[in-house]
Every structure is written in C-alpha cells, then in structure tokens.
C-alpha positions in Angstrom: 0.0 0.0 0.0 1.4 3.4 -0.9 2.3 5.9 1.7 -0.4 8.5 2.2 -0.3 12.1 3.2 -3.1 11.7 5.8 -1.2 8.9 7.7 2.0 10.8 7.8 0.3 13.9 9.3 -2.1 12.1 11.5 0.5 9.9 13.4 2.4 12.8 15.0 -0.9 14.6 15.7 -2.3 11.5 17.4 0.8 11.2 19.7 0.6 14.9 20.5 -3.1 14.7 21.3 -2.5 11.7 23.5 0.2 13.4 25.5 -2.0 16.5 25.9 -5.0 14.5 27.0 -2.9 12.8 29.7 -1.8 16.3 30.9 -5.4 17.4 30.9 -6.3 14.4 33.1 -3.6 15.3 35.5 -4.4 19.0 35.8 -8.2 18.5 35.9 -8.0 15.7 38.5 -5.7 17.8 40.7 -8.0 20.9 40.4 -11.2 18.9 40.9 -9.7 17.2 44.0 -8.9 20.5 45.6 -12.2 22.0 44.5 -14.2 19.1 46.1 -12.2 19.4 49.3 -13.2 23.0 49.6 -9.7 24.3 49.2 -10.7 27.1 46.8 -8.3 29.4 48.7 -5.4 27.1 47.8 -3.1 28.8 45.2 -4.2 27.7 41.7 -7.7 26.5 42.4 -10.1 29.4 43.0 -12.2 30.0 39.9 -15.8 31.1 39.5 -19.3 29.6 39.0 -18.3 27.8 35.9 -15.2 26.1 37.4 -16.9 23.0 38.7 -18.7 22.2 35.5 -15.5 23.0 33.5 -13.5 20.6 35.6 -16.0 17.8 35.2 -16.1 18.1 31.4 -12.3 18.6 31.2 -11.6 15.3 33.1 -14.3 13.5 31.0 -12.8 14.9 27.8 -9.3 13.9 29.0 -10.2 10.3 29.8 -12.3 9.7 26.6 -9.8 11.5 24.5 -6.9 9.4 25.8 -8.8 6.2 25.3 -9.8 7.2 21.7 -6.2 7.6 20.9 -5.7 3.8 21.4 -8.3 3.1 18.7 -6.6 5.8 16.6 -3.2 4.2 17.1 -4.6 0.9 15.8 -6.0 2.6 12.8 -2.7 4.5 12.1 -0.8 1.2 12.4 -3.0 -0.7 10.0 -4.4 2.2 7.9 -7.3 0.2 6.4 -11.0 0.7 5.9 -11.9 -1.8 8.6 -10.1 0.1 11.4 -11.5 3.5 10.4 -15.0 3.2 12.0 -13.6 2.5 15.5 -11.1 5.3 15.3 -13.5 7.8 13.8 -16.4 7.0 16.2 -14.3 7.4 19.3 -12.6 10.5 17.9 -15.9 12.1 17.2 -17.1 11.4 20.7 -13.9 12.7 22.2 -14.0 15.9 20.1 -17.7 16.5 21.0 -16.9 16.3 24.8 -13.8 18.4 24.2 -16.0 20.9 22.5 -18.3 21.0 25.6 -15.2 21.6 27.8 -14.0 24.2 25.3 -17.3 26.1 25.6 -17.1 26.0 29.4 -13.5 27.1 29.3 -14.6 30.1 27.2 -17.4 30.8 29.7 -15.0 30.6 32.6 -12.6 33.0 31.0 -15.5 35.3 30.1 -16.8 35.4 33.7 -13.3 36.2 34.9 -12.2 36.3 38.5 -9.1 34.9 40.1 -8.0 31.7 38.4 -4.7 30.1 39.4 -2.1 29.1 36.9 -3.1 25.4 36.9 -6.6 26.3 36.0 -5.4 28.7 33.2 -3.1 26.0 31.9 -6.0 23.5 31.8 -8.1 26.0 29.9 -5.3 26.6 27.4 -4.9 22.8 26.9 -8.6 22.3 26.3 -8.7 25.2 23.8 -5.7 23.8 21.9 -7.1 20.2 22.0 -10.4 21.4 20.6 -8.6 22.5 17.4 -6.0 19.7 17.2 -8.6 17.0 17.8 -10.7 18.5 15.0 -7.7 18.5 12.7 -6.9 14.9 13.6 -10.5 14.0 12.9 -10.4 15.6 9.5 -7.1 13.9 8.6 -8.4 10.4 9.3 -11.5 11.1 7.2 -9.4 12.6 4.3 -9.6 9.3 2.5 -13.2 10.0 1.5 -11.9 12.6 -1.0 -8.9 10.8 -2.4 -6.9 7.6 -1.7 -3.8 9.9 -1.7 -4.9 11.3 1.7 -6.2 8.1 3.4 -7.0 4.4 2.9 -9.9 5.4 0.6 -12.9 3.3 0.0 -11.6 1.3 -2.9 -8.6 -0.5 -1.3 -7.2 -2.7 -4.1 -5.3 -5.2 -1.9 -8.2 -5.9 0.5 -9.5 -9.4 0.1 -6.9 -10.5 -2.5 -7.5 -14.0 -3.7 -11.3 -14.2 -3.6 -12.9 -13.5 -6.9 -16.5 -12.6 -7.4 -18.8 -15.4 -6.3 -16.0 -17.4 -4.5 -16.5 -18.4 -0.9 -13.7 -20.5 0.7 -12.5 -21.7 -2.6 -15.8 -22.9 -4.1 -17.7 -21.3 -6.9 -21.3 -20.3 -6.2 
C-alpha cells in the first residue's frame, strides 16, 4: 500500500493529542480534588461559578480523548478501511466532549475572577485540544476525498484471492 499524506500527518498529531489529553487528566483531577475538598483558597484552584462544570467536562474529555487515541493508534498502524470506524467514532465522541469543555473554558474565561495558573493551563490545553482534535478527525477522514490522503474506499489489496462469487475456494 502506498504511503499516504493523511497517515504521515495524523500519526504525530495522534501522539501529541494523546500526551496533551494525559496532561489534561492530571491538571483536571488535581483541580477537581482540591475544589471538592473545599480548598478554593489554595493557590491555583479558586475559579468562579463555571469552574466545577468545566473541571467535570475537562476530566471527562481527557479520559475519553486518551482512550480514543488507542483506537486511533490501531488505525494508524493498519491504515485500512476496517479500522477506520472505531477510530473515527471514538474520535468524534472525544471531540464532542472536548467541544463542551471548550465552551465551558470560554465561559469561565469570560466570567473572569481569580483563576490560578493550573486552571489557566488547563483552559489553554482544552482550547488547543479542541482544534488539534478537529484537525486529527479531518485527517483520518481525508480518504473520503482521495486515496492519496487516506485508505480510501476502494482498497485494491483488500480481500486478495477471492474473486466474485467465490466463498472459501468454491464457486457459487
């Protein structure tokens, strides 16, 4: 199978997104733990009325995003049509939840107030992940337009050996 542009661009982006989602899990869980314990006067936690909801969706986006990268890694490794549905479905779900966290991050920034550096870093990571996850999603779906960009939907070496009407070596 020929090398494709989509695969060469999607693989580093997949790794970058995976690392960023792991960082989001760390920052969101730390902030959520201190927020639940009532330590909002702790340096780096504070926030405003949107903080609790933002932290919930940020940790959810982080976990689902990191898990979706496992299916994405399998698709990048094989780069075939039969691995695309799992990678694309989990990536769409991860992007949708990241989009919800992105909206809450924008709301939290808009409300203002004192937000510690960890919360601001988490907001920045969610905003960056919103766009990089969308770009990754577009790259793995690029094969729809041309087989130059992805596995395409007319994979010539898929099912080699079975002609039309053949099932396990017998003619129908």
